[in-house]
C-alpha positions in Angstrom: -37.4 69.6 201.2 -34.2 68.1 199.5 -34.5 64.8 197.8 -31.2 62.8 197.3 -29.3 61.3 193.9 -28.0 58.0 193.7 -24.6 57.3 193.1 -23.1 54.7 190.4 -19.1 55.5 192.1 -18.0 57.0 194.6 -14.4 58.0 195.5 -14.0 60.9 197.7 -12.1 63.2 200.4 -14.0 65.5 202.6 -13.1 67.2 205.2 -16.0 68.0 208.3 -16.2 71.0 210.6 -14.3 71.0 214.3 -15.9 68.8 216.7 -19.5 69.7 218.3 -18.4 68.3 222.0 -14.5 69.2 222.3 -16.3 73.0 221.1 -18.0 73.0 224.1 -15.9 71.6 226.4 -13.3 74.1 225.1 -15.2 77.1 225.1 -16.2 76.4 229.0 -12.1 75.7 230.4 -11.4 78.7 228.1 -14.0 80.9 229.7 -13.3 79.7 233.1 -9.6 80.3 232.3 -6.9 82.8 233.9 -5.7 84.2 230.6 -6.5 84.5 226.7 -7.4 81.4 225.1 -7.7 80.6 220.6 -9.8 78.4 219.9 -8.6 76.5 216.3 -10.6 75.3 214.0 -13.8 75.8 216.1 -17.4 74.6 215.0 -19.6 77.2 214.5 -23.4 76.2 214.5 -26.2 76.6 215.8 -25.6 74.7 219.1 -22.0 76.6 219.6 -23.6 80.2 218.6 -25.9 79.2 222.1 -23.1 78.3 224.3 -21.2 81.3 223.3 -24.2 83.9 223.6 -24.8 82.5 226.8 -21.2 83.0 228.1 -20.8 86.7 226.7 -24.4 87.0 229.0 -22.2 86.0 232.0 -19.9 88.2 231.3 -17.3 86.4 228.8 -15.5 88.2 226.3 -15.5 85.6 223.3 -14.1 86.8 219.6 -15.8 84.5 216.6 -15.0 87.0 214.4 -12.2 84.9 212.7 -14.3 81.4 211.7 -11.0 79.3 212.0 -10.2 81.0 215.0 -11.9 82.0 218.0 -10.5 84.3 221.0 -11.8 83.8 224.6 -10.6 86.2 227.5 -10.9 84.0 230.7 -12.5 85.4 234.0 -10.6 83.3 236.0 -14.0 81.3 237.1 -15.9 84.7 237.6 -19.3 84.4 236.7 -21.5 87.5 236.4 -25.6 87.6 237.0 -27.0 88.0 233.5 -29.7 90.5 232.6 -32.1 88.3 231.4 -32.9 84.5 230.6 -30.4 82.1 229.0 -32.1 80.7 225.9 -30.6 77.5 225.1 -32.5 76.0 222.3 -32.9 72.1 222.0 -28.6 72.5 222.7 -28.7 69.7 225.7 -25.0 69.5 226.0 -25.1 73.6 226.8 -27.9 73.4 229.5 -26.1 71.3 230.7 -22.9 72.6 231.4 -24.1 76.2 232.0 -26.1 75.3 234.5 -23.2 74.1 236.5 -21.5 77.1 235.0 -24.1 79.6 236.2 -23.8 77.7 240.0 -20.2 79.3 240.0 -22.0 82.9 240.1 -23.8 84.9 242.2 -26.9 86.3 241.4 -30.4 84.7 240.3 -30.2 82.5 236.8 -32.7 81.6 234.8 -31.8 78.7 232.2 -34.6 77.9 229.3 -35.1 76.7 225.7 -36.8 74.9 223.6 -40.0 72.8 224.4 -39.0 69.5 223.4 -35.7 71.0 225.9 -38.5 71.2 228.5 -39.1 67.2 228.5 -35.5 66.9 229.1 -34.5 65.5 232.3 -31.6 67.1 234.5 -32.8 66.5 237.9 -29.5 63.9 238.6 -27.5 67.5 237.8 -29.6 69.3 239.9 -29.5 66.6 242.4 -25.7 66.4 242.7 -25.1 70.1 242.6 -27.7 70.7 245.9 -24.9 68.3 247.2 -22.5 71.4 246.5 -25.1 73.7 248.4 -26.7 75.2 245.0 -30.2 76.4 245.5 -31.4 75.2 242.0 -35.2 74.3 240.8 -36.7 72.9 238.3 -39.3 75.7 237.4 -42.3 73.0 236.5 -41.5 70.7 239.2 -40.3 67.9 236.4 -36.9 67.7 236.9 -37.1 69.4 233.8 -35.9 73.1 232.7 -36.4 75.8 232.5 -34.3 76.0 235.5 -33.8 78.7 238.4 -30.6 79.1 240.0 -29.9 81.3 243.3 -26.1 81.2 242.8 -23.6 81.4 245.5 -20.6 79.7 244.3 -20.1 76.3 245.0 -18.9 74.7 248.3 -17.1 71.8 247.2 -16.7 68.7 249.3 -18.4 65.4 248.4 -21.4 64.7 246.3 -23.2 62.3 244.7 -24.7 62.4 241.1 -27.0 59.5 241.5 -26.8 58.6 238.0 -24.4 58.3 235.2 -26.9 57.5 232.1 -26.0 60.9 230.8 -22.7 61.8 230.6 -23.5 65.4 230.1 -24.3 65.6 234.0 -20.9 64.2 234.8 -19.0 66.6 232.7 -20.9 69.5 233.8 -19.8 68.2 237.5 -16.3 68.3 236.3 -15.4 70.7 234.6 -16.8 73.7 237.2 -15.5 71.6 240.3 -11.6 73.1 240.9 -13.5 76.7 241.6 -15.4 75.1 244.4 -14.5 76.7 247.7 -13.3 73.0 249.0 -11.6 70.3 247.2 -14.5 68.4 245.3 -15.3 64.8 245.6 -17.8 63.6 243.2 -19.4 59.9 243.3 -21.2 58.6 240.9 -23.9 55.6 241.0 -25.4 53.6 238.2 -24.0 52.8 234.6 -21.8 55.0 233.0 -23.1 55.2 229.6 -21.2 57.2 227.0 -17.6 57.1 228.7 -15.6 58.4 226.0 -17.2 61.5 226.4 -16.6 61.9 230.3 -13.0 61.1 229.3 -12.8 63.9 227.0 -13.8 65.7 229.0 -11.1 64.5 231.9 -8.4 65.4 228.5 -9.7 68.7 228.1 -9.4 69.5 231.4 -5.9 68.3 231.3 -5.1 70.9 228.5 -5.9 73.9 230.3 -4.3 72.3 233.9 -6.7 71.0 235.7 -5.5 67.4 236.1 -8.4 65.0 237.8 -7.9 61.9 240.0 -10.4 59.2 238.3 -11.6 55.5 239.7 -11.0 53.4 236.7 -14.8 52.7 236.7 -15.4 56.4 236.6 -17.7 55.8 239.7 -15.7 58.6 242.1 -13.8 61.6 241.3 -11.0 63.8 243.3 -11.0 67.1 241.1 -8.2 69.7 242.7 -8.6 73.0 243.3 -7.4 75.2 240.9 -7.9 77.6 237.6 -7.5 76.4 233.6 -4.7 78.1 232.0 -5.2 80.1 228.9 -3.7 78.5 225.6 -3.8 77.4 221.7 -6.5 74.8 221.4 -6.4 72.9 217.9 -10.2 71.3 218.0 -10.5 67.9 215.8 -13.0 67.3 212.9 -15.9 66.1 214.3 -15.9 62.7 214.1 -20.2 61.9 214.8 -19.9 64.6 211.6 -17.6 62.1 209.8 -19.5 59.0 209.8 -22.3 60.0 207.4 -19.6 60.0 204.9 -18.0 56.8 205.8 -21.4 54.9 206.1 -21.5 56.4 202.7 -18.8 54.6 201.6 -20.2 51.1 203.3 -23.1 51.3 201.3 -22.5 52.3 197.8 -19.6 50.0 197.9 -17.6 53.1 197.5 -14.3 54.6 198.7 -14.4 57.7 201.6 -11.8 59.6 203.2 -12.3 62.1 205.8 -9.1 64.5 205.8 -9.0 65.6 209.6 -10.0 63.3 211.9 -7.2 62.0 213.3 -6.1 58.3 215.3 -6.1 58.3 217.6 -9.2 60.4 218.5 -10.2 62.2 221.7 -13.6 61.3 220.3 -15.7 57.8 221.1 -18.0 58.1 217.8 -14.3 57.4 216.6 -14.9 53.8 217.1 -17.6 53.3 214.3 -14.5 52.2 212.1 -14.0 49.3 213.7 -18.1 48.4 213.9 -17.7 49.2 210.1 -14.9 46.6 209.9 -16.9 44.3 210.7 -19.7 44.4 208.2 -17.1 44.1 206.0 -15.8 47.5 204.8 -11.9 47.9 204.5 -10.3 51.1 206.4 -7.1 52.5 205.5 -5.2 54.9 207.3 -3.5 57.4 204.3 -1.4 60.6 204.3 -4.8 61.9 203.2 -6.7 60.7 206.1 -9.0 58.4 207.6 -10.8 56.1 204.2 -13.5 53.7 204.5 -14.0 51.5 201.8 -17.4 49.5 201.1 -17.4 46.0 200.2 -20.0 44.3 197.8 -21.7 42.5 200.3 -22.2 44.1 204.0 -22.9 41.5 206.8 -25.0 42.1 210.0 -23.5 43.0 213.3 -24.7 42.7 216.8 -22.9 45.4 218.8 -23.5 47.2 222.4 -23.8 51.5 221.8 -23.6 52.3 225.1 -20.8 54.4 224.4 -21.4 55.9 221.5 -25.5 56.6 220.8 -24.8 59.8 218.4 -24.0 57.3 215.8 -26.2 54.7 216.3 -28.4 56.0 214.2 -26.0 55.8 211.0 -25.6 52.6 212.2 -28.9 51.4 211.5 -29.0 52.7 208.3 -26.2 51.5 207.5 -27.4 48.2 208.7 -30.7 48.2 206.2 -28.4 47.1 203.2 -26.3 44.7 205.5 -27.1 41.0 204.6 -28.5 39.4 207.9 -29.9 40.9 211.0 -28.1 43.5 213.3 -28.8 44.0 216.5 -28.2 47.5 218.4 -28.2 47.7 222.2 -28.1 49.3 225.1 -29.1 52.5 223.7 -32.2 53.2 225.5 -30.7 56.5 226.3 -31.5 57.6 222.5 -34.6 58.3 224.0 -33.8 61.5 225.2 -31.9 63.3 223.0 -33.2 65.8 220.8 -36.2 63.8 219.8 -36.4 59.4 220.7 -34.0 59.1 218.7 -34.8 54.9 219.1 -38.3 55.0 218.0 -37.7 58.2 215.5 -34.9 55.6 213.3 -37.2 52.8 213.5 -40.2 54.8 212.2 -38.2 56.3 209.4 -35.9 52.5 208.5 -39.9 50.9 208.0 -40.8 53.8 205.9 -37.9 53.1 203.2 -39.5 49.3 204.0 -37.1 47.8 206.1 -38.3 45.1 208.6 -37.4 47.0 212.4 -38.2 45.5 215.5 -38.0 48.1 218.5 -37.3 47.3 222.1 -37.0 49.4 225.1 -33.3 49.6 224.9 -32.2 48.1 221.6 -33.7 47.9 217.8 -33.3 45.0 215.6 -32.9 45.7 211.9 -33.2 42.5 209.8 -31.7 43.8 206.3 -30.9 42.3 203.3 -28.0 42.5 200.6 -27.8 45.7 199.1 -31.2 47.5 200.3 -32.8 45.2 198.2 -36.0 45.7 200.3 -36.0 48.9 200.3 -37.2 52.0 198.2 -37.8 55.8 198.2 -40.2 58.0 201.6 -39.8 61.4 202.6 -38.6 61.1 206.2 -39.4 63.5 209.1 -36.1 64.5 211.0 -38.3 65.7 214.1 -36.3 68.8 214.2 -33.3 66.5 214.8 -29.6 67.5 212.9 -28.8 63.6 213.1 -32.1 62.4 211.7 -31.6 64.3 208.6 -27.7 63.3 208.2 -27.9 59.6 208.6 -31.1 59.0 206.3 -29.3 61.5 203.7 -26.8 58.2 203.3 -29.8 55.7 202.2 -30.1 58.1 199.4 -26.9 57.9 197.7 -28.2 54.0 196.9 -32.0 54.4 196.8 -34.0 56.5 194.9 -36.5 58.6 195.5 -35.4 59.2 199.5 -36.1 62.7 200.1 -35.7 64.5 203.6 -37.7 67.1 205.4 -36.9 70.0 207.8 -33.3 69.8 206.0 -32.4 73.1 207.4 -32.2 71.6 210.6 -28.9 70.0 209.8 -28.0 73.7 211.5 -27.1 72.5 215.1 -24.3 70.7 214.3 -23.2 70.8 210.5 -24.2 74.2 208.9 -22.7 73.3 205.3 -23.6 69.4 205.4 -25.8 69.7 202.2 -23.3 71.1 200.2 -20.5 68.8 201.4 -22.4 65.9 201.0 -23.7 66.7 197.8 -20.3 66.3 196.1 -20.2 63.2 196.8 -23.1 62.8 193.7 -21.1 65.1 191.8 
């Protein structure tokens, strides 16, 4: 457990680790590329270690001895059959991405993970891969991992992704599609959620040499055959990780500058900044980075966060300190994350004394100026890194906030507590 100390003034400049989303996409592209790649400023965390270990098991040479510059020797799309199971913990991104990577190989691939991962759906991705003639099954018949893939490569041609609720299904298919036997076409049905993550995938693919023809709606794609080309690739600072520091400024009325998230950013989570501005924060782009300056009084807003679910919990915590009722909509997909984040955030905000309503796809936070109704509590993290980090923000304003199982931040931000601790001097 760790107990936070409130701060009375805040003026800090911080850096954050590399983007988890960009690191994992770049790892896949570099692994499949012709030639060597250097990834600059990558995120070294539990999730990316799982991804790299799986790639090594598939025959990819990954050198991460220099934490600031990883060297990846691309295989040109040749994927070896692993000697054993590929265990990916509760890394949803890697599980979905590497399922498609495994389909490029020849032989049997068994992908497994934590108990929670066995509850996280992957059936739409399986159905789309079957459209490319991939033999893939859910071992328990639940449409969730563990998965068995009898790989013989991707046939290509046309397939359908039956739903777009998880952008990871779509990104997974796009990343491997250039290596299909025939040019690939992909139709996506239903609502496309988390669109910025799909756009990020397309940008990474283009940076490694493959340009995809995408409908503006992102419901149809033509992916050319080809090979990624090895290159030196610089990874942006993580906007999701930055959100906790910007939120710290918002709730304390202080100033926090994040030095290494660029404008414009490939990361949709950077769009949290306009929402903080609507709540009364001042946003400044300076030579030192992007600064958020918190107001005397935060104002409630209504916002659709379907495109940025990872920072919805951050905004919910900020909303507890805002005057009025904040409504966060289109967030049903929070329920299939590392935990049911929608229910978990509501439960833990209530522990702090907040008045919160939970609905199937939205939460309603009835805030009071400065969190006048809030008090300390021990926060359960549900073994979810984002729960630990977003509720740390509350502890900078409220005495007595304790975070249990604080080590779960290792999934995406291993030295979070050290960096966050600097805010309180």
